[in-house]
N, C-alpha and C positions, 0 to 999 in steps of 0.2 A: 779533725772528727772529737766530739763533745758526748758524747756517747748521747745525746734526745734520739730520743724512735719517731721517728714517721712514720702518719700509719695510710696505708695504702686509697685511694679518692672511692674506692667503692666499698669500702669496710662498715659503714653504718649500714647500705645494704645485703648485702655478707652478716653481718651480726642480724639485722632484724631477718632474714632466710632463719636463717640459726634457730630460734627462740622460738619462729612462728611455725615449721616448717607442718605439724601435722595438725595449727586449725585451718592452714593452706589445702593439705591435700580432701581436711574432711567440710571443706567449701567448696570444692572443685566435687567430691562427690553428692554430696545435695545435689550442684544444681547437673550433673551429668543424673543422678536418678529423678529430681523434676522431668526435666527434656522428654525421658526418657518414658516417660509413665502420660507426659504433655500429646505424646505419639498419638501413643496407648489407644489411650480417648476412656480407661480405666476409670469404674466408678468404686468409691470406698465408701464402707459403712463404719459410723464411727454411732454409739451407743456411748449415751451424756446421761446419768442417774434414767431419768424416767424417759425420753427423749431419745428421738433419733436423726441421725441426720449422716446422710448422703450429698458425699459433695465428688470430686472429681480427686485422683490420687495426684499424679498431681499438686493441685492445691490442700490434702493432706503434711504431700513432703515439705512443700514452703510453711504450712503452720510451723512443724511439729519444730522442722530449723529454726525459725524466727522467735520461737518459746525457747531453744534449749539458746540461744544466741542473748537472748534477755537476762533468763535464769545467770547464764556467765558472766554476763557482767555486772546484776548486784552481785554476786556474791563477789568477786573481782574489786567491790567498789566499798563493801563491806569489810572488808581483807585491809583492805587499803587506810582504811578508817581506823581502823582497831591498830594494826600499826603507829599510823597518827599519833592514836593517845595511848600505848606505849610509851615511847619518847618524854 
């Protein structure tokens, strides 16, 4: 026994879940809301500047989710670039 410590085989997955659990829960909730609104067949009205856009509610949920994901990705990328410049 030299004192070296080996990590269990599943530790990478467990570490991933510990770091990303909130994101996973939010994705699951967004999918549930989109599916429930797909089944309901409701319509959403969105006012954009001087126009009015009517679309299925599930499509609005998916669009908002995708826009949020893109914005989060851009912010994370910019933060990583700033960290690299500081080094």
